[in-house]
N, C-alpha and C positions, 0 to 999 in steps of 0.2 A: 241675820242676827249674829252678833259676835260669837256667842257660845256654840252655835251650830257649826260654824266654820272652824272654830278654834281646835277642836279635836283632830280634824284632818291635818291642820298645820303642825300639831304637836307630835303626832305619832312618828316614830323612827327618826327623830332628830334630837340633838342636844339642845337643851334650853339653859342658857347660861345666865348667871347673876347679872342684873342690869339690862336684861332683854325687855323689849316692849311687850313681848308675850307674857312675861311675869306680871306686868302692870294689868293687862287684861284679865289674867287669872285671878288676881287679888280683888278686882272689882266684882267679879261674879261670886267669889268666895264670901265677900262681905254680906251680900244679899242672902246667900244660902245660910250663913251662920244665924242670921236673924230668924229665918224660917225654921231651922232645926231647933233653935232654942224655944220658939213658940210651940212647936210640935211636941217637944219632950217635957215641957214644964207644967202641963196641966192635962186633965182628963179630956179626951176627945172621943166622939162617936166614930164608928168605922167610916161613915161617910165623910166626916171631917178629916180623918187621917188620909183618906184617899185624895181629898182636895189638896191637903198639904203636900202629899207626894207628887201630885200633878204640878203644883207650883214649884216645888224643888227641882223636878226634872225638866220642867218646861214642856211636858208632853202629857196627853191624857193617860191616866192609870186606870185600868179596868177595875171595877168594883170587886171582882173576885180575888184581887191581891189583898192578902191579909198580913199586916205588919204589927208585931208586938213592940210596944215602946219600952225603952227608948231605942231610937234608930239614929245612926250617925252617918253623915256624909260630909266630906270636906268641900266638894265642888257642886255636885248635884245634877248639873245639866247634862252630864254624859252617862246617865243611867237610863236604861230602857227595860221596862218590865213587860213580860208576856201576861198570860192569864193563869188563874188558879195557882198562885204562888203563895207559900207561907214562909215568912221570915220571922224568926223568933227574936227575943229581946237582945239588946246590946250588940247588934250586928253593925259592923263598920264598913262603909263603902268609900274607898279612896279612889274616886272615879275619873280623875282628869284624863286618863287614857281611854276611858269608855268601858262600861260594864253592861253586858247584855244578859238578862235573865229570861230564858225561854219559859214556855208553859209548864205547869205542874212541878215546879222546882220547890224543894224544901231546903231551908237554910237554918241550921241549929244556932242556939244562943252563943253569943260571943265570937261568931265567925268573923273573919276579916278578909275582904277582897281588896287587894292593893295593886293599882295599876301604875304606880309611880315608883321610880328607883333613882337614887342619887348616883352620880358618875363616880367611877373608880379612881380616876386621877385625883390626887390630893390637891392639885392646883385648880381643879374644876369641881370639887366635891359639892359645892353649894348648888351646882347645876342639876338638872333633872333629865331623865329619859322616861317616856311613858309608852305603854303598850296595852292594848285592850284585853279584857277578860270576857270569855263567853261561857255561860253555864247552859248546856243544852237541855232539851226537854226531859222531864222526869228524873233529873239528877237530884241527889241528896248530899248536901254538905253538912257534915257533923259539927257538933259543938266545939267551939274554939279552934276550928280549922282555919288555916291561912292559905289563901290562893294568891299567888304572886303574879306580877305583870306578864302579859303575853300568853297566859295559859287558857286553854279551852278544856272544859270538863265535858266529856262525852255523854251522849244520851244514855239515860238509865244508870249512869255511873254513881258510885257511892264513895265519898271522901270521908274516911273515918275521923272520929273526934280527935282533936289535937294534931292532925296531920298538917304538914307544910308542903304545899304543892308547888313545885318549881318547873314542872314540865307538863305538857298536855296529857290528859287522862283519856284513854280510849273509851268507847261506849261499852256498857255492860260489864264493867269490872269494879272491884273494890280496891282502893288504895289506902295505905296507912303508913305512918311513920314520918320522920323528918330527916332527909327529904322523903316525900311520899313515894312508895313503891307499890306495884301491883301485888296484892296478896292472893287474889283469886278472881275467877270469872263468875259472873252472875248467870245462873242457868234458871230460866223460867220454868216453873212447875205446871 
C-alpha cells in the first residue's frame, strides 16, 4: 500500500516542490480530510470514534484509546496508538513523518505533535523534511505543548503545559519552557 511505504521513503530526505512524493501525499490527505471532518462534526459513541481512528490510521486502534473530539490530523496513516491512551480535545497530529504513541500516555488539550518542517534555504523553502516523533510509555504531554519533528519523549516523562520540545526528553524527568529544558527528575514515592 502506498501509505505504508511512503513514510520510509520520506524520512531523512528533502521533499521538493513538484516531487511525485508530494502528489502521493496529497492523495492520502484528501481521503483523511473527509474522515476528520466526519469525525469532528457530529456526536459519535466511543466505539464509532475508535472505528474512525482505525480508518484514519489504517491500523486497528485498541478500544482502550480514548480521544476527546475534536481531533486533528493532516495525514493520518502514519499514526500508531498503543493501549490505554487518553488524548484530550483539540490535539493536532501532523504525522507525515510518523507518530508513535505508546501505552498509558496522556496528551493534554491543544497539544501539537509536528513531524514536518520546511527547509531553511529560501530557494527550497516550499520543500519539506520529516522525522518521526515517539512518545514512550506513561508519558504525559501537557496542555498546548508542542513536540517537534524527530523528538522522543522518554518513558514516564512529563512535558509541561505550553512547552516547546525541540530535543529528546529523557525518561523520568519534567521539562518546561520554550525551548523545553529539564526542570527536575521524577522520583517515585
